[in-house]
TILUM-953025 format. One line per 4 residues: their letters; for each residue x, y, z of N, C-alpha, C. Coordinates in Angstrom, 3 decimals. Layout:
A> X/Y/Z/X/Y/Z/X/Y/Z; ...
***
This chain:
DIAQ> 57.319/-90.864/157.353/58.674/-91.071/157.032/59.312/-89.674/156.691; 60.287/-89.223/157.446/60.887/-87.965/157.226/61.454/-87.758/155.843; 62.008/-88.855/155.279/62.535/-88.727/153.952/61.416/-88.416/152.895; 60.278/-89.002/153.108/59.081/-88.771/152.211/58.668/-87.295/152.386
VVTN> 58.608/-86.805/153.620/58.127/-85.395/153.813/59.133/-84.482/153.140; 60.451/-84.669/153.297/61.427/-83.784/152.642/61.341/-83.908/151.173; 61.183/-85.064/150.621/61.123/-85.306/149.147/59.892/-84.685/148.534; 58.772/-84.729/149.287/57.498/-84.170/148.764/57.357/-82.670/148.757
QERK> 58.363/-81.938/149.263/58.294/-80.522/149.285/58.603/-79.995/147.814; 57.890/-78.947/147.503/58.050/-78.358/146.155/59.456/-77.692/145.922; 60.059/-77.296/146.992/61.382/-76.701/146.867/62.303/-77.120/148.009; 63.565/-76.715/147.924/64.481/-77.132/148.971/64.054/-76.433/150.290
IDIL> 64.193/-77.206/151.413/63.834/-76.680/152.685/65.018/-75.841/153.218; 64.702/-74.613/153.706/65.694/-73.734/154.137/66.287/-74.182/155.535; 65.409/-74.487/156.478/65.863/-74.849/157.803/64.987/-76.066/158.280; 65.686/-77.108/158.768/65.014/-78.240/159.439/65.496/-78.279/160.891
KLDV> 64.613/-78.065/161.801/64.924/-78.012/163.207/64.416/-79.272/163.871; 65.304/-80.066/164.514/64.943/-81.304/165.124/65.010/-81.161/166.710; 63.863/-81.327/167.289/63.763/-81.338/168.715/62.823/-82.564/169.029; 63.354/-83.715/169.053/62.548/-84.943/168.979/62.935/-85.901/170.155
EGSE> 63.455/-85.307/171.184/63.639/-86.038/172.485/64.290/-87.419/172.359; 65.392/-87.489/171.620/66.148/-88.689/171.576/66.117/-89.488/170.214; 65.295/-89.017/169.324/65.165/-89.657/168.065/65.955/-88.963/166.929; 66.665/-87.897/167.304/67.367/-87.058/166.319/68.336/-87.883/165.460
WEIL> 69.092/-88.751/166.035/70.086/-89.476/165.223/69.451/-90.495/164.315; 68.393/-91.065/164.672/67.645/-91.996/163.736/67.129/-91.221/162.561; 66.575/-90.020/162.793/66.002/-89.159/161.727/67.193/-88.697/160.859; 68.304/-88.240/161.436/69.451/-87.748/160.618/70.003/-88.892/159.847
DRLY> 70.070/-90.096/160.401/70.563/-91.271/159.696/69.646/-91.568/158.479; 68.352/-91.528/158.663/67.348/-91.785/157.586/67.591/-90.776/156.441; 67.744/-89.514/156.851/68.000/-88.486/155.862/69.233/-88.756/155.061; 70.328/-89.082/155.736/71.538/-89.464/155.166/71.480/-90.625/154.255
QTGT> 70.913/-91.773/154.747/70.861/-92.981/154.008/70.032/-92.834/152.709; 69.052/-92.015/152.731/68.240/-91.779/151.546/68.703/-90.611/150.630; 69.686/-89.880/151.178/70.188/-88.788/150.362/69.317/-87.492/150.402; 68.254/-87.557/151.206/67.349/-86.403/151.193/67.871/-85.247/152.038
YRNV> 68.976/-85.452/152.765/69.619/-84.324/153.480/70.021/-83.293/152.518; 70.268/-83.627/151.221/70.695/-82.692/150.167/69.557/-81.656/149.856; 68.347/-81.954/150.288/67.194/-81.104/149.974/66.973/-80.138/151.113; 67.849/-80.024/152.060/67.795/-79.146/153.195/69.007/-78.275/153.320
SAIY> 68.827/-76.971/153.391/69.953/-76.007/153.404/70.666/-76.039/154.745; 69.915/-76.147/155.898/70.524/-76.103/157.224/69.753/-76.975/158.182; 70.483/-77.785/158.943/69.842/-78.696/159.888/70.290/-78.328/161.310; 69.294/-78.038/162.157/69.521/-77.652/163.541/69.055/-78.811/164.399
VEDH> 69.922/-79.184/165.364/69.661/-80.373/166.223/69.725/-80.004/167.656; 68.777/-80.551/168.440/68.887/-80.570/169.914/69.340/-81.947/170.250; 70.554/-82.059/170.706/71.138/-83.387/170.992/70.855/-83.735/172.472; 70.455/-84.976/172.750/70.088/-85.438/174.099/71.104/-86.420/174.589
VRKI> 72.323/-86.348/174.122/73.433/-87.315/174.543/73.687/-87.202/175.987; 73.523/-86.042/176.617/73.739/-85.891/178.091/72.695/-86.590/178.880; 71.549/-86.932/178.304/70.453/-87.525/179.072/70.230/-89.049/178.702; 70.798/-89.475/177.616/70.636/-90.830/177.126/71.980/-91.538/177.202
FDGK> 72.100/-92.599/177.982/73.388/-93.278/178.148/73.431/-94.639/177.375; 72.409/-94.920/176.602/72.395/-96.159/175.877/73.593/-96.212/174.865; 74.225/-97.311/174.812/75.374/-97.456/173.911/74.990/-97.457/172.483; 73.823/-98.045/172.085/73.352/-97.996/170.741/73.071/-96.562/170.283
YRKL> 72.473/-95.719/171.167/72.187/-94.312/170.806/73.551/-93.629/170.567; 74.472/-93.795/171.398/75.732/-93.141/171.331/76.576/-93.543/170.080; 76.462/-94.846/169.746/77.192/-95.311/168.506/76.498/-94.720/167.270; 75.197/-94.742/167.234/74.504/-94.128/166.120/74.849/-92.681/165.962
RLDV> 74.886/-91.971/167.088/75.250/-90.531/167.058/76.625/-90.293/166.416; 77.645/-91.139/166.877/79.006/-90.998/166.333/79.053/-91.348/164.876; 78.287/-92.348/164.437/78.249/-92.812/162.999/77.661/-91.682/162.128; 76.507/-91.138/162.631/75.872/-90.084/161.863/76.778/-88.824/161.786
LKNY> 77.356/-88.462/162.872/78.277/-87.241/162.856/79.393/-87.519/161.854; 79.926/-88.666/161.827/81.007/-88.996/160.871/80.540/-88.929/159.425; 79.384/-89.480/159.193/78.771/-89.424/157.809/78.547/-88.041/157.286; 77.975/-87.236/158.131/77.686/-85.851/157.795/79.003/-85.075/157.570
KEAG> 79.958/-85.294/158.400/81.235/-84.560/158.316/81.917/-84.994/157.021; 81.951/-86.283/156.726/82.559/-86.738/155.472/81.813/-86.273/154.223; 80.559/-85.956/154.350/79.780/-85.429/153.235/79.964/-83.906/153.169; 80.563/-83.329/154.156/80.753/-81.873/154.209/79.506/-81.060/154.553
VPLY> 78.613/-81.718/155.335/77.339/-81.127/155.696/77.417/-80.759/157.162; 77.342/-79.462/157.465/77.419/-79.076/158.903/76.063/-79.300/159.547; 76.086/-79.706/160.822/74.928/-79.779/161.626/75.104/-78.690/162.693; 73.962/-78.010/162.979/74.023/-76.888/163.911/73.259/-77.249/165.153
WW> 73.896/-76.915/166.334/73.196/-77.192/167.644/72.469/-75.958/168.080; 71.404/-76.084/168.779/70.711/-74.928/169.339/70.307/-75.212/170.726
***
């Protein structure tokens, strides 16, 4: 569980880079829902929205982007 990994670190994580071939929004949602995104200084994401056309994936992406924006947390693309 990504939230457990982040929580178990002895200090704040400087950079979390996600290249997980389509699971990025589930992971980001988990970090948001548990509040553990606060333990990461910068989150870099490789987004696969151009390759995945599933409606559920795209809705989750929009929901996660909205949540992070409302929380004032930037997500960086690479």
